[in-house]
C-alpha positions in Angstrom: 50.1 92.6 -27.7 49.3 92.1 -24.1 51.8 90.6 -21.6 49.5 87.7 -21.0 49.3 86.8 -24.7 53.1 87.1 -25.1 53.5 84.8 -22.1 51.2 82.2 -23.7 53.1 82.4 -26.9 56.4 81.9 -25.1 55.0 78.9 -23.2 53.6 77.3 -26.4 56.9 77.8 -28.3 58.9 76.3 -25.4 56.7 73.2 -25.5 56.9 72.9 -29.2 60.7 73.4 -29.1 61.1 70.6 -26.6 59.1 68.3 -28.8 61.0 69.3 -31.9 64.3 68.6 -30.2 63.4 65.2 -28.7 64.9 62.5 -30.8 62.5 59.9 -29.3 59.6 61.6 -31.0 58.8 60.5 -34.6 60.3 62.7 -37.3 56.9 63.8 -38.8 55.8 65.0 -35.4 59.0 66.9 -34.8 58.6 68.5 -38.2 55.0 69.5 -37.4 56.1 71.0 -34.1 58.8 73.0 -35.9 56.3 74.2 -38.5 53.7 75.1 -35.8 56.4 77.0 -33.9 57.3 79.0 -37.0 53.6 79.8 -37.6 53.2 81.1 -34.1 56.4 83.2 -34.1 56.4 84.5 -37.7 53.0 83.8 -39.2 50.7 86.5 -40.4 47.5 87.6 -38.6 46.5 88.1 -35.1 47.9 85.9 -32.3 44.5 84.0 -32.4 44.8 83.3 -36.1 48.4 82.2 -35.7 47.4 79.9 -32.9 44.6 78.4 -34.9 46.9 77.8 -37.8 49.4 76.1 -35.5 46.7 73.9 -34.0 45.6 72.9 -37.5 49.1 71.7 -38.3 49.3 69.7 -35.2 45.8 68.3 -35.6 46.7 67.2 -39.2 49.7 65.2 -38.0 47.7 63.7 -35.2 45.1 62.4 -37.6 47.8 60.8 -39.9 47.2 57.1 -40.0 50.9 56.5 -40.9 52.3 57.8 -37.7 
């Protein structure tokens, strides 16, 4: 994995971690941020596939009418 890709993964996980730890953020969004972070760090597939899966998780929670 290239250094640039690793840097982008680090940036994304830092942002997701800050969201997941912010108690002013709704619980379902914090949970989705944690789940997306896990997919990025420990998911299967290429970095692009893991990023797409994480985006899908975040998109799903953003489309939830109960948020």
